[in-house]
C-alpha positions in Angstrom: 47.0 -135.7 -74.2 46.2 -137.3 -77.6 44.1 -137.7 -80.3 42.5 -140.6 -81.6 44.7 -141.3 -84.5 47.6 -141.9 -82.2 47.0 -145.2 -81.2 49.3 -145.1 -78.1 50.1 -147.8 -75.2 46.8 -148.6 -73.2 44.4 -147.8 -75.2 43.4 -148.1 -78.8 40.5 -147.8 -81.4 40.1 -151.3 -81.5 37.9 -151.2 -78.0 35.3 -149.3 -79.3 34.7 -151.4 -81.5 34.8 -155.0 -79.3 32.1 -157.1 -79.5 30.6 -155.8 -75.7 31.1 -152.2 -76.7 29.0 -152.6 -80.0 26.2 -154.3 -78.3 26.2 -151.9 -75.4 25.8 -149.0 -77.9 22.4 -151.4 -79.3 18.8 -152.2 -78.2 18.5 -153.4 -74.3 16.7 -152.8 -71.6 17.9 -150.0 -70.3 17.7 -146.5 -71.7 15.4 -145.6 -74.0 14.8 -149.2 -75.7 11.2 -150.7 -74.6 10.6 -154.5 -75.4 8.3 -155.2 -77.8 6.5 -158.7 -79.5 8.7 -158.2 -82.2 11.9 -157.0 -80.8 13.0 -153.9 -79.1 11.4 -150.7 -80.2 12.7 -146.5 -79.4 10.5 -143.3 -79.7 13.1 -141.8 -80.9 13.9 -144.1 -84.2 11.0 -143.7 -86.5 10.5 -144.8 -90.1 8.0 -144.1 -93.2 7.4 -145.4 -97.2 7.8 -143.6 -99.6 4.8 -141.8 -99.8 5.7 -140.4 -96.2 3.4 -143.2 -94.0 4.7 -143.9 -91.3 5.7 -147.9 -90.9 6.3 -150.2 -87.3 10.0 -151.1 -87.2 11.7 -153.6 -84.2 15.7 -154.0 -83.2 17.7 -156.7 -81.9 21.1 -157.1 -81.1 23.8 -157.8 -83.7 24.5 -161.2 -84.0 27.7 -162.8 -83.2 28.9 -163.3 -87.0 28.0 -159.7 -87.4 29.9 -158.6 -84.7 32.7 -160.7 -85.8 33.2 -159.2 -89.0 33.6 -155.4 -88.0 35.8 -156.2 -84.0 38.5 -154.5 -85.1 38.9 -150.7 -86.6 40.7 -152.3 -89.4 37.9 -154.1 -90.5 35.7 -151.1 -90.6 38.4 -149.3 -92.9 38.6 -152.2 -95.2 34.1 -152.2 -95.5 35.1 -148.4 -96.5 37.6 -148.4 -98.6 35.6 -151.8 -100.6 32.6 -149.0 -101.0 34.4 -146.9 -102.7 35.9 -144.5 -100.0 39.4 -143.0 -100.0 40.5 -143.5 -96.1 43.6 -141.8 -94.9 45.9 -143.4 -92.6 44.7 -141.0 -89.6 41.0 -141.5 -90.5 39.3 -143.5 -86.9 36.1 -144.8 -86.6 33.8 -144.3 -84.0 30.5 -146.5 -83.5 27.9 -144.7 -82.5 25.0 -146.4 -82.5 24.4 -150.7 -83.3 21.8 -153.1 -83.9 19.4 -155.0 -86.2 16.5 -153.4 -87.9 13.3 -155.2 -88.6 10.6 -153.9 -91.0 8.0 -155.3 -89.4 5.4 -155.4 -92.2 7.8 -155.7 -95.1 10.4 -153.5 -96.1 8.5 -150.6 -97.9 9.0 -150.3 -101.8 12.1 -148.4 -102.8 13.1 -148.4 -99.3 12.3 -147.5 -95.5 13.5 -144.1 -94.6 14.8 -143.6 -91.2 14.9 -141.2 -88.6 17.1 -141.1 -85.9 17.1 -138.5 -82.8 20.5 -138.9 -81.9 20.1 -136.2 -78.7 17.5 -138.8 -77.5 19.2 -141.8 -78.5 22.3 -140.0 -75.9 24.1 -139.5 -78.6 24.8 -135.3 -77.7 27.4 -132.6 -79.4 30.2 -134.0 -77.5 29.7 -137.1 -80.4 28.5 -135.1 -83.5 27.5 -132.1 -84.4 24.7 -130.2 -86.9 26.1 -130.3 -90.4 29.0 -133.4 -90.3 28.4 -136.2 -92.1 27.7 -139.4 -90.5 27.8 -142.3 -92.4 25.6 -145.5 -92.0 26.5 -149.3 -92.3 24.4 -151.7 -93.3 25.2 -155.6 -93.7 23.9 -157.0 -97.3 22.6 -160.5 -95.8 22.8 -162.1 -91.9 26.5 -162.7 -91.1 27.6 -162.1 -94.0 30.0 -159.2 -93.4 29.5 -157.7 -96.2 28.1 -154.1 -96.0 27.3 -150.9 -97.8 27.7 -147.7 -96.6 25.2 -144.7 -96.7 26.0 -141.3 -96.1 23.5 -138.5 -93.9 24.0 -135.2 -93.1 23.2 -134.3 -89.6 20.6 -132.2 -88.8 20.2 -129.0 -86.5 18.6 -131.0 -84.3 20.9 -133.7 -84.1 18.8 -135.9 -86.4 19.7 -138.0 -89.1 17.8 -139.6 -92.5 18.4 -141.9 -93.9 16.5 -144.6 -96.5 17.8 -148.6 -96.2 16.6 -151.2 -98.7 16.2 -154.1 -96.3 16.5 -155.5 -93.1 19.2 -156.2 -91.2 22.0 -155.0 -89.2 23.7 -151.5 -89.0 26.3 -149.5 -87.6 26.2 -145.7 -87.4 29.6 -144.0 -87.2 31.4 -141.5 -87.0 35.0 -140.8 -88.3 37.2 -138.2 -87.6 41.1 -137.3 -89.7 40.4 -133.3 -90.0 43.1 -132.4 -87.6 40.4 -132.5 -84.5 42.3 -133.0 -81.5 40.9 -135.3 -79.1 41.9 -135.5 -75.6 41.1 -139.0 -73.9 40.9 -140.9 -70.6 43.7 -143.5 -71.7 41.7 -146.0 -69.2 38.3 -146.3 -70.4 38.7 -144.0 -73.9 36.3 -141.2 -72.4 36.4 -138.1 -74.8 37.3 -135.9 -72.1 37.8 -132.2 -74.1 38.0 -131.5 -77.6 39.6 -128.5 -79.8 40.2 -127.7 -82.8 43.9 -128.3 -84.2 45.1 -125.5 -86.3 45.5 -127.4 -89.7 42.6 -129.1 -90.9 43.9 -132.3 -93.2 42.6 -134.9 -95.5 39.9 -132.6 -96.3 39.7 -132.7 -99.9 39.4 -136.8 -99.6 36.4 -138.1 -101.0 34.8 -141.3 -102.1 31.8 -143.1 -103.3 29.6 -145.6 -102.2 28.8 -148.6 -104.8 25.6 -148.5 -103.9 23.2 -145.2 -103.7 20.0 -144.7 -101.0 17.2 -142.9 -102.3 17.9 -139.9 -100.3 20.7 -140.2 -98.7 22.6 -141.7 -101.7 26.2 -141.4 -100.5 28.1 -139.4 -103.1 31.1 -139.0 -100.5 32.6 -139.4 -97.8 34.6 -136.7 -96.4 36.8 -137.2 -93.5 
């Protein structure tokens, strides 16, 4: 019985950020991805331009250089700090989805607004809940290891919407440091049970991203 924040013997959150695990969370021939002429496509991720017109997007796995920049939880914490977020010591960063997005006809003016249907992508209520804030990390240049962060609120149907200014690698991230107790299988890291703790800690920790993102300006980073 442990919380994610407890770095006990046998398993750590770094395992979640290993290249193999991160790529397993991204586009592949398994699950809801289909290999098209430009890359993988998913019926459960869609994009529109500023006028609401649908635009085509495709996906591929993260590159080795990109993976190297986020292959430890501490590196991810540093990225959040560089983006202006306060990161309490007990904050846990949980990757939910990865991929390298391409707007097939070029990035729309003012960015492309991308919708993710999390439930259909296999991210169910065990991983996220309506009303929670999740974060989209996007690399500024291919393989640069420099990332910007955009906040998004989970909708009632477990969907999120974020406006992205460029093509590039992204990681959808959930944070945990609210005192919620999570029971894990220490061998696999699988969540077995979940219950709220008696006290909610760090609920006033806020941060501000260095770059706003259209309708999803990351004005708060509540962990």
